[in-house]
C-alpha positions in Angstrom: -14.4 7.7 -13.1 -11.3 7.8 -11.0 -12.9 5.6 -8.2 -13.9 3.1 -10.9 -10.3 2.8 -12.1 -9.0 2.5 -8.6 -11.5 -0.2 -7.6 -10.9 -1.9 -10.9 -7.2 -2.2 -10.2 -7.9 -3.4 -6.6 -10.3 -6.1 -7.9 -7.8 -7.3 -10.5 -5.0 -7.4 -8.1 -7.0 -9.3 -5.4 -8.3 -11.7 -8.0 -4.8 -12.6 -9.1 -3.6 -13.1 -5.6 -6.6 -15.0 -4.4 -6.6 -17.4 -7.3 -2.9 -18.2 -7.0 -3.2 -18.5 -3.2 -6.0 -21.0 -3.5 -4.0 -22.9 -6.1 -1.3 -23.2 -3.5 -3.8 -25.3 -1.5 -5.5 -27.0 -4.5 -2.4 -28.4 -6.1 -0.8 -30.3 -3.1 -4.3 -31.5 -2.2 -4.6 -33.1 -5.6 -1.1 -34.5 -5.5 -1.9 -36.2 -2.2 -5.2 -37.6 -3.7 -7.4 -35.4 -1.4 -10.9 -34.7 -2.8 -11.5 -31.0 -3.5 -15.2 -30.3 -3.7 -15.1 -26.5 -4.6 -12.6 -24.0 -5.9 -14.0 -20.4 -5.7 -12.8 -16.9 -6.4 -14.7 -14.7 -3.9 -17.3 -16.1 -1.5 -20.7 -17.4 -2.6 -23.2 -17.2 0.3 -26.7 -18.1 -1.1 -25.6 -17.9 -4.7 -22.7 -17.6 -7.1 -22.2 -15.5 -10.2 -20.7 -18.4 -12.2 -20.1 -22.1 -11.6 -19.1 -25.2 -13.6 -18.3 -28.7 -12.4 -15.4 -30.6 -13.8 -14.7 -34.0 -12.4 -15.2 -34.0 -8.6 -14.6 -30.2 -8.3 -17.0 -27.3 -8.7 -15.2 -24.2 -10.0 -17.0 -20.8 -9.5 -17.0 -17.1 -8.9 -18.8 -15.8 -5.9 -20.4 -12.3 -5.5 -18.7 -11.3 -2.2 -15.1 -10.1 -3.0 -13.7 -10.7 0.5 -11.4 -13.6 -0.5 -11.7 -17.1 -2.0 -11.6 -20.7 -0.9 -11.1 -24.3 -1.8 -13.5 -26.7 0.0 -11.5 -29.8 0.8 -13.3 -33.0 1.9 -12.9 -33.9 5.6 -11.7 -30.5 6.7 -13.3 -27.9 9.0 -13.2 -24.8 6.9 -15.2 -21.7 5.9 -18.3 -23.9 5.0 -18.5 -25.3 8.6 -19.9 -28.6 7.0 -20.7 -30.4 10.3 -22.6 -33.2 8.6 -19.6 -34.4 6.6 -17.5 -34.4 9.7 -20.0 -36.7 11.5 -19.4 -39.4 9.0 -16.6 -42.0 9.3 -13.3 -40.7 7.8 -12.7 -41.7 4.1 -9.3 -42.3 2.6 -9.7 -39.3 0.2 -10.5 -36.9 3.0 -8.1 -34.3 4.5 -8.5 -35.7 8.0 -7.3 -39.1 6.8 -4.0 -37.8 5.5 -0.7 -37.9 7.4 0.0 -34.7 9.4 2.9 -33.8 7.1 0.7 -33.9 4.0 -1.9 -31.8 5.7 0.7 -29.3 6.7 2.0 -28.9 3.1 -1.6 -28.5 1.9 -2.3 -25.7 4.5 1.0 -24.0 4.0 0.7 -24.0 0.2 -1.3 -20.7 0.0 1.2 -18.7 2.1 4.1 -20.2 0.2 2.6 -19.2 -3.1 2.0 -15.6 -1.9 5.6 -15.2 -0.7 7.1 -16.7 -4.0 4.6 -14.6 -6.0 5.6 -11.4 -4.2 9.3 -12.0 -4.8 8.8 -12.9 -8.5 6.6 -9.8 -9.1 9.2 -7.6 -7.4 11.9 -9.2 -9.4 10.2 -8.6 -12.7 9.3 -5.0 -11.8 13.0 -4.4 -11.1 14.0 -6.2 -14.3 11.5 -4.2 -16.5 11.5 -0.8 -14.9 14.5 -0.8 -12.6 14.5 1.2 -9.4 14.1 4.9 -9.8 15.1 7.2 -7.0 16.0 10.8 -6.3 19.4 11.2 -4.6 19.1 13.4 -1.6 21.7 15.8 -2.8 19.7 16.3 -6.0 16.8 17.8 -4.1 18.7 21.1 -4.5 15.9 23.4 -3.3 15.3 21.6 0.0 12.0 20.3 1.3 8.4 21.5 1.1 7.2 21.3 4.7 3.5 20.8 5.1 1.7 21.7 8.3 2.7 18.5 10.1 6.4 18.9 9.1 6.2 22.5 10.4 4.7 21.2 13.6 7.9 19.1 13.9 10.0 22.2 13.5 10.9 21.8 9.8 10.7 24.6 7.4 10.5 25.1 3.6 14.0 25.0 2.0 15.5 22.8 4.8 17.8 20.2 3.4 17.6 17.0 5.3 21.1 15.5 5.5 20.7 12.8 8.2 18.2 10.9 10.3 19.5 10.0 13.7 22.9 11.1 12.4 22.8 8.5 9.6 23.4 10.2 6.3 20.4 10.3 4.0 21.1 9.0 0.4 17.6 8.7 -1.2 15.1 11.5 -0.8 12.0 9.3 -1.4 12.9 7.1 1.6 13.0 10.0 4.1 9.3 10.0 5.1 8.9 6.2 5.7 12.3 6.1 7.5 11.2 8.9 9.9 7.9 7.2 10.7 9.0 3.5 11.0 12.4 3.7 12.6 11.5 5.3 15.9 13.4 8.4 14.8 14.7 10.6 17.6 16.1 13.5 15.6 16.4 14.9 12.1 19.6 16.7 11.1 19.0 19.5 8.5 20.9 22.2 6.8 19.2 25.6 7.2 20.6 28.9 5.9 24.1 27.3 5.8 23.9 25.9 9.3 23.4 22.4 10.5 20.8 21.9 13.2 19.2 18.9 14.9 15.4 18.8 15.2 13.9 16.3 17.8 11.0 14.1 16.8 8.4 13.9 19.5 6.5 10.6 19.8 3.1 12.3 20.0 3.4 13.5 16.4 4.2 10.1 14.9 0.6 8.9 14.7 -0.3 12.2 12.9 2.6 11.6 10.5 1.4 8.2 9.4 -2.1 9.6 8.8 -0.5 12.1 6.5 0.1 9.2 4.0 3.9 9.7 4.0 3.7 13.0 2.0 4.5 15.4 4.8 7.9 16.0 3.2 8.4 16.6 -0.5 11.1 18.2 -2.6 10.4 21.9 -3.3 9.6 22.3 -7.0 10.0 25.7 -8.8 6.7 26.8 -10.2 7.4 27.2 -13.9 4.3 27.2 -16.0 4.1 24.4 -18.5 0.5 24.5 -19.6 -2.4 27.0 -19.5 -5.9 25.6 -19.9 -8.0 27.2 -22.6 -10.7 29.3 -21.2 -9.3 29.2 -17.7 -8.9 32.1 -15.2 -5.1 31.8 -15.8 -5.6 32.4 -19.5 -7.9 35.3 -18.9 -5.3 36.8 -16.6 -2.6 36.5 -19.2 -0.5 33.7 -17.7 1.7 32.1 -20.3 3.8 29.0 -20.8 7.4 29.7 -19.4 6.2 32.1 -16.8 7.9 31.7 -13.4 5.8 32.5 -10.3 7.4 35.2 -8.0 4.6 36.2 -5.6 0.8 36.1 -4.9 -0.7 39.0 -3.1 2.7 40.0 -1.8 3.6 36.6 -0.5 6.7 35.1 -2.1 5.8 31.9 -4.0 8.7 30.8 -6.3 7.9 27.1 -5.6 4.8 25.2 -6.6 3.9 24.0 -3.1 3.9 27.7 -2.0 1.7 28.6 -4.9 -0.8 25.9 -3.9 -0.9 27.2 -0.3 -1.3 30.8 -1.4 -4.2 30.0 -3.7 -5.9 28.1 -0.9 -5.3 31.0 1.6 -6.6 33.6 -0.9 -9.3 31.6 -2.5 -12.0 34.2 -1.8 -9.9 37.2 -2.7 -8.8 38.9 -5.9 -5.3 37.8 -6.8 -2.3 39.9 -7.7 0.2 37.6 -9.3 3.8 38.6 -10.1 5.6 36.3 -12.6 9.0 36.5 -14.2 8.7 36.4 -18.0 12.1 36.4 -19.7 14.1 39.3 -18.2 11.2 41.2 -16.9 8.5 41.0 -14.2 4.8 40.9 -15.1 1.9 41.7 -12.8 -1.3 39.9 -13.5 -4.8 40.3 -12.0 -6.7 37.1 -11.6 -9.3 35.1 -9.6 -10.0 31.5 -9.0 -12.9 29.7 -10.7 -15.9 28.2 -8.8 -13.8 25.0 -8.2 -11.0 27.0 -6.6 -8.7 26.5 -9.5 -6.5 28.9 -11.5 -6.1 26.6 -14.5 -2.5 26.0 -15.2 0.0 23.1 -15.0 3.6 23.4 -13.8 6.6 21.6 -15.2 6.8 18.0 -13.9 9.2 17.1 -11.1 11.3 15.1 -13.6 12.1 18.3 -15.5 13.7 19.9 -12.4 15.6 17.1 -10.8 18.1 14.5 -12.0 16.8 11.1 -11.0 18.8 7.9 -11.0 17.7 4.4 -11.9 19.2 1.2 -10.7 19.0 -1.3 -13.5 19.0 -5.1 -13.1 19.7 -7.9 -15.5 17.3 -10.9 -15.6 19.3 -13.0 -13.2 20.3 -10.0 -11.0 16.7 -9.2 -10.5 15.8 -12.3 -8.5 18.1 -11.7 -5.5 17.1 -8.0 -5.7 13.4 -9.0 -5.7 14.1 -11.3 -2.7 15.7 -8.4 -0.9 12.8 -6.1 -1.8 10.3 -8.7 -0.5 12.3 -9.0 2.8 12.4 -5.2 3.2 8.6 -5.0 2.5 8.0 -7.5 5.3 10.4 -5.8 7.7 8.6 -2.4 7.1 5.2 -4.0 7.5 6.2 -5.5 10.8 7.4 -2.1 11.9 4.0 -0.7 11.0 2.3 -3.3 13.1 4.5 -2.5 16.0 3.9 1.2 15.4 0.1 0.6 15.6 0.4 -1.1 19.0 3.0 1.2 20.6 2.1 4.7 19.5 -1.0 6.5 20.8 -3.9 6.8 18.2 -1.8 5.0 15.5 -4.6 2.4 15.2 -6.7 5.1 13.5 -4.5 4.8 10.5 -5.8 1.2 9.8 -7.6 1.2 6.5 -9.7 -1.2 4.5 -10.6 -1.7 0.8 -11.2 2.0 0.3 -7.7 3.0 1.5 -6.1 0.2 -0.5 -8.0 1.2 -3.7 -6.8 4.8 -3.2 -3.2 3.6 -3.1 -3.6 2.4 -6.7 -4.0 5.9 -8.0 -6.5 7.4 -10.4 -4.7 6.4 -13.6 -3.9 2.9 -14.7 -0.1 2.5 -14.3 1.2 -1.0 -14.8 4.5 -0.3 -12.9 2.6 1.0 -9.9 0.0 -1.8 -10.2 2.5 -4.6 -10.1 4.5 -3.0 -7.4 1.5 -2.7 -5.2 0.3 -6.2 -6.0 3.7 -7.6 -4.9 3.4 -5.6 -1.6 -0.2 -6.9 -1.0 1.0 -10.5 -1.8 3.7 -10.3 0.9 1.3 -8.7 3.4 -1.3 -11.4 2.7 1.3 -14.1 3.3 2.1 -12.6 6.7 -1.5 -12.1 7.7 -2.5 -15.7 6.7 0.4 -17.1 8.7 -0.8 -15.5 11.9 -1.8 -18.3 14.4 -5.4 -17.2 14.4 -8.1 -19.9 14.0 -9.9 -19.7 10.6 -6.6 -18.4 9.0 -4.1 -20.8 7.4 -1.8 -20.0 10.4 -4.4 -21.3 12.8 -4.5 -24.7 11.0 -0.7 -24.8 10.8 -0.5 -24.1 14.6 -2.8 -27.1 15.3 -0.9 -29.3 12.9 2.5 -28.4 14.4 1.1 -29.2 17.8 0.0 -32.6 16.5 3.3 -33.4 14.9 5.3 -32.4 18.0 3.1 -34.0 20.7 1.6 -36.9 18.6 -1.8 -35.7 19.9 -4.4 -34.8 17.3 -6.4 -31.7 18.2 -10.1 -32.8 18.4 -12.3 -31.6 15.5 -14.7 -29.9 18.0 -11.9 -27.8 19.4 -10.9 -26.7 15.9 -14.6 -26.0 15.1 -15.2 -23.8 18.1 -11.8 -22.1 17.6 -12.8 -21.3 14.1 -16.0 -19.6 15.3 -13.9 -17.4 17.5 -11.4 -16.7 14.7 -14.2 -15.8 12.3 -15.7 -13.4 14.8 -12.3 -11.7 15.4 -11.6 -11.5 11.7 -15.0 -10.1 10.8 -14.8 -7.5 13.6 -11.4 -6.4 12.3 -12.7 -6.3 8.7 -15.7 -4.2 9.7 -13.6 -1.8 11.7 -11.0 -1.5 8.9 -13.6 -0.9 6.2 -15.3 2.0 8.0 -12.2 4.0 6.7 -14.4 5.4 3.9 -16.5 7.1 6.6 -13.4 8.8 7.9 -12.6 10.4 4.5 
């Protein structure tokens, strides 16, 4: 069921972005009296799921959810309609329009994606604000997973600076370490401040860790005990605080998870604090490796802050958020090409769907949709034939030199572009095989 919810969110997000992107081409084409033969959500090789013709345009939904398209008369596009291009140019065709009009038509999709990303970010900030955990409020320090320990970090370290720049927001620590070519992390450990170098060879491993290699340590206070679970049979109760498991100290939730994993095939001796006394419980894990309890949520342990924005304040904040998104994405691209094995972190639809999460959360949905919109704008602007950026490159060349690029050159360039894009798409979407 979780995978259905995740792919459902991905499908809705892409449908919104594709429809509005194609509208960005469709509207200026119509304004400049250019004939639009088709407007499709998703691709329709061989057949479509739905289609209806209104006026000169066929509107439809394809079965292949890899994008969408508008088929504009007199333009070399995804359809590769060579027969049409052999006929004499007609006044309603794309190729008959002035270069500046063709440029506006081609740039319309990217423009819409940028504006849409900024507007969505603005409305997310207006409705929900910007919630964050001040670094000083992560009072128990960090939970260091195996990668963080490999770097030299330990449980209960308090990260105070990255490259000697003071840390203010805990939730930004992982991405800052990964994307900013961090040289050293300054931490407070047992009352002393020490500097831990970050070696380049571990960066690619960090990005594969999905930015969760550092989390705030959370006390393991029992909030719920599942009926019929091994936890209930052992006598665990709401309000109990974990002390140790099989002699290993486990006052924090992350430590409890590690201990249960390490002792999954052994009887468990669990010590908990209950009121003013200590209780020893004998337990075991069920056949799924679960004990069957839920801890208090992170919000119950830490004081979060929220930046709130008025309606008009949200727009410059949304613009800033969009610019930061693009900046971080460019850093990720650089990271992939400059750090060994970082290309293995490239993901496709499976990875994107997992990012939506197993529950439908509108805040997260719209935030991720805004991110994807900004990324799609950047990707489409790349000067690769078959992408909007490829056409824009040819049009700018024409406007500067007054020399129109021959249709045959654009046609063959598109073949190369499609081959490159499909190769990348196939590589990226083998990510599900790596999970």
